[in-house]
C-alpha positions in Angstrom: 60.7 28.9 -37.9 62.9 31.9 -38.7 61.1 32.9 -42.0 57.6 32.3 -40.5 54.6 34.6 -40.8 51.9 34.7 -38.3 48.5 34.4 -40.0 45.1 34.9 -38.3 42.3 33.0 -39.9 38.9 34.5 -38.9 35.9 33.1 -40.8 32.5 34.8 -40.6 30.8 34.4 -37.2 29.7 32.1 -35.6 32.6 30.0 -37.0 35.7 29.6 -34.9 39.1 31.2 -35.6 42.6 29.8 -35.6 46.1 31.3 -35.5 49.0 29.5 -37.2 52.6 30.2 -38.1 53.4 29.6 -41.8 56.7 30.0 -43.8 57.1 33.4 -45.6 57.3 31.5 -48.9 53.9 29.9 -48.3 52.5 33.2 -47.2 53.6 34.7 -50.5 51.9 32.0 -52.5 48.8 32.4 -50.4 48.6 36.1 -51.2 49.2 35.4 -54.9 46.2 33.0 -54.8 44.1 35.6 -53.0 44.9 38.2 -55.8 44.3 35.6 -58.6 41.0 34.2 -57.4 39.8 37.5 -55.8 38.8 35.7 -52.7 40.1 35.8 -49.1 42.5 33.9 -46.9 39.6 32.2 -45.0 38.3 30.6 -48.1 41.6 29.4 -49.4 42.8 28.0 -46.0 39.5 26.4 -45.4 39.6 24.6 -48.8 43.2 23.5 -48.1 42.4 22.1 -44.7 39.4 20.3 -46.0 41.5 18.6 -48.7 44.3 17.7 -46.3 42.0 16.4 -43.7 39.8 14.6 -46.3 36.7 16.3 -44.9 34.5 17.8 -47.7 32.9 21.1 -47.0 30.1 22.9 -48.9 29.8 19.8 -51.0 26.6 18.4 -52.5 26.7 14.7 -53.3 24.0 13.5 -55.7 23.1 10.0 -56.8 21.9 9.7 -60.4 19.9 12.4 -62.2 16.4 13.7 -62.1 16.1 12.9 -65.8 16.7 9.3 -65.2 14.1 9.3 -62.4 11.5 10.9 -64.7 12.3 8.3 -67.3 11.4 5.5 -64.9 14.9 4.5 -63.8 14.4 3.9 -60.1 15.9 0.6 -59.1 18.2 0.9 -56.1 21.6 2.4 -57.1 23.2 3.3 -53.8 22.6 1.9 -50.4 21.5 4.1 -47.5 24.7 3.1 -45.7 26.9 4.4 -48.6 24.8 7.5 -49.0 25.2 8.5 -45.3 29.0 8.4 -45.7 28.6 11.5 -48.0 26.2 13.6 -45.9 24.0 13.9 -42.9 21.3 16.1 -44.4 19.3 15.8 -47.6 16.5 14.2 -49.5 15.6 11.7 -52.2 13.6 8.6 -52.9 13.9 4.9 -52.5 14.1 1.9 -54.9 10.9 1.5 -57.0 9.7 4.9 -55.7 8.8 3.4 -52.4 8.3 6.6 -50.6 10.1 9.9 -50.0 13.5 10.1 -48.3 14.4 12.7 -45.6 18.0 12.6 -44.3 18.3 14.5 -41.0 21.0 14.5 -38.4 22.7 11.5 -40.0 19.6 9.3 -40.2 17.6 8.4 -43.3 13.8 8.3 -42.9 11.4 6.7 -45.4 7.9 8.2 -45.8 5.8 5.6 -47.6 2.6 6.2 -49.6 0.6 4.8 -46.8 1.8 7.7 -44.6 4.0 5.4 -42.5 7.4 6.8 -41.5 10.3 4.7 -40.4 14.1 4.8 -40.3 15.4 3.2 -43.5 17.5 0.1 -43.1 21.2 0.5 -44.1 20.8 -1.8 -47.1 17.8 0.1 -48.6 18.5 1.3 -52.1 18.3 4.9 -53.3 18.0 5.6 -57.1 18.1 9.3 -56.6 19.2 11.4 -53.6 21.1 14.6 -52.7 23.0 14.9 -49.4 25.6 17.2 -47.7 27.5 17.4 -44.5 25.4 20.3 -43.3 27.5 23.2 -42.0 25.1 26.3 -42.0 26.5 29.8 -42.4 23.1 31.5 -42.0 21.0 31.0 -38.9 18.1 33.3 -38.3 14.3 33.6 -37.9 11.8 34.4 -40.6 8.0 34.5 -40.8 5.2 34.2 -40.4 4.7 32.3 -43.7 1.3 32.3 -45.5 2.2 29.7 -48.1 5.0 27.9 -49.9 5.5 30.7 -52.3 6.1 33.2 -49.5 8.5 30.7 -47.9 10.5 30.6 -51.1 10.6 34.4 -51.4 11.9 34.7 -47.9 14.6 32.1 -48.7 15.4 33.9 -51.9 16.3 37.0 -49.9 19.0 34.9 -48.0 20.7 33.6 -51.2 23.6 35.6 -52.5 23.9 33.9 -55.9 21.7 32.2 -58.5 24.6 30.0 -59.8 25.3 27.8 -56.8 23.4 25.3 -54.7 21.9 26.0 -51.2 20.9 23.5 -48.6 18.1 24.7 -46.3 17.1 23.3 -43.0 3.5 16.6 -48.0 3.6 14.1 -50.3 4.6 10.4 -50.6 4.5 8.4 -53.9 3.1 4.9 -53.9 5.3 2.2 -55.6 4.3 2.0 -59.3 4.9 -0.8 -61.8 8.5 -1.1 -62.9 9.4 1.3 -65.7 6.5 3.7 -65.1 7.5 7.3 -65.8 7.5 9.6 -62.8 4.8 11.8 -64.3 2.4 8.8 -64.3 3.4 7.6 -60.8 2.6 11.1 -59.5 -1.0 11.0 -60.8 -1.7 8.4 -58.1 0.4 9.9 -55.3 -0.9 10.0 -51.7 -1.3 13.5 -50.2 -1.6 14.3 -46.5 -2.5 17.4 -44.6 -0.9 18.2 -41.2 -2.2 20.8 -38.8 -0.3 22.4 -35.8 2.6 20.1 -36.3 6.2 20.9 -35.4 9.0 19.5 -37.5 11.9 20.2 -39.9 11.9 21.1 -43.6 15.0 19.8 -45.4 15.3 21.7 -48.6 17.6 22.3 -51.5 17.7 25.2 -54.0 19.3 24.3 -57.3 20.2 26.8 -60.1 18.4 26.9 -63.4 21.4 25.4 -65.3 21.1 22.2 -63.2 17.7 21.3 -64.7 19.3 18.8 -67.0 20.4 16.6 -64.0 18.6 18.0 -60.9 15.4 19.6 -59.6 15.9 23.3 -60.4 14.5 25.7 -57.8 13.3 24.7 -54.4 12.7 21.1 -53.3 11.5 20.5 -49.7 10.8 17.4 -47.7 9.2 17.5 -44.3 9.7 15.4 -41.2 7.8 15.9 -37.9 9.6 16.4 -34.6 8.4 13.0 -33.4 9.6 11.3 -36.7 6.1 10.0 -37.3 4.8 12.3 -40.2 6.4 13.7 -43.3 6.8 13.7 -47.0 7.3 16.0 -50.0 6.2 19.6 -49.2 3.4 20.8 -51.5 2.3 23.8 -49.5 2.6 25.2 -46.0 1.6 27.9 -43.5 3.4 28.7 -40.3 4.4 31.2 -37.7 8.0 32.1 -37.1 10.6 29.7 -38.6 14.2 29.2 -37.8 16.2 29.0 -41.1 19.7 27.6 -41.4 21.3 27.7 -44.8 24.6 26.7 -46.4 25.9 27.7 -49.8 27.2 24.6 -51.6 30.0 25.3 -54.2 31.3 21.8 -54.8 29.1 19.2 -56.6 29.7 15.5 -56.9 27.5 13.3 -59.2 27.5 9.5 -58.9 26.0 7.8 -61.9 24.5 4.3 -61.5 25.9 1.3 -63.3 22.6 -0.5 -63.4 21.4 -2.0 -66.7 18.2 0.2 -66.6 20.3 3.4 -66.3 22.9 2.4 -68.9 20.2 1.6 -71.5 17.8 4.4 -70.8 17.2 7.2 -73.3 18.0 10.3 -71.2 18.3 12.7 -74.2 14.8 14.1 -73.8 14.0 17.4 -72.0 12.1 16.2 -68.9 11.6 19.6 -67.2 7.8 19.7 -67.8 7.3 16.2 -66.5 9.4 16.9 -63.5 7.5 20.1 -62.7 4.2 18.2 -62.9 5.5 15.4 -60.6 6.5 18.1 -58.0 3.0 19.5 -57.7 -0.1 18.6 -55.9 -2.8 16.7 -57.9 
């Protein structure tokens, strides 16, 4: 192409690089966009390729809101099969609060209040979940870690902003009566202690402004290496840990169309109840 410009696209390591010829007119528009958005060619070309190839990147997909869950709206809204179409890594819960969800390597696992762990069937319902197609930009080792607070501080040092989401690579609630608020269900949660157990923490950090619809701060679920133990992380202690992290700048929220959600009063501030439900009791 006579008016072509050779552009070298080199994302941050360890990402691959590509070289492509583009028309001078398109190159001019590209540099105008770089100046306008104060970003770089890598970011713009990546976003354009993702849109053209219909492959979302750095995207967090969430089903329902944390406020609805706190208010007792936890009938199945989205099937596991549908959820896994939007991500291969994440966490959530199941219909009627029947256990914690850990999504890892494209599989959804259910940790029930009895301590039993199993791979969730494709038709299982999820009233609340967050997933992403995990593409980590950070991969390093941290530790040792004395407790959950120290783990959070070490992860804080890896975050570059307090205004976007981050995906980071126990407890299980027993199914309550229908309509029971989450804070009451948490009072009778099952709690387990694991010692010398290897596994994976799947975590999400959400900015403070998201407290109206998500769990602000850190939220971790654990799954053992043999897929036999797990749950919501209440505290931890460990030696060296491998941390893989991805900054998520695109957020998609799918709201349920169930009668319980449509008629629920979600105008109340549920931050205190949600914080209580996230703690050990």
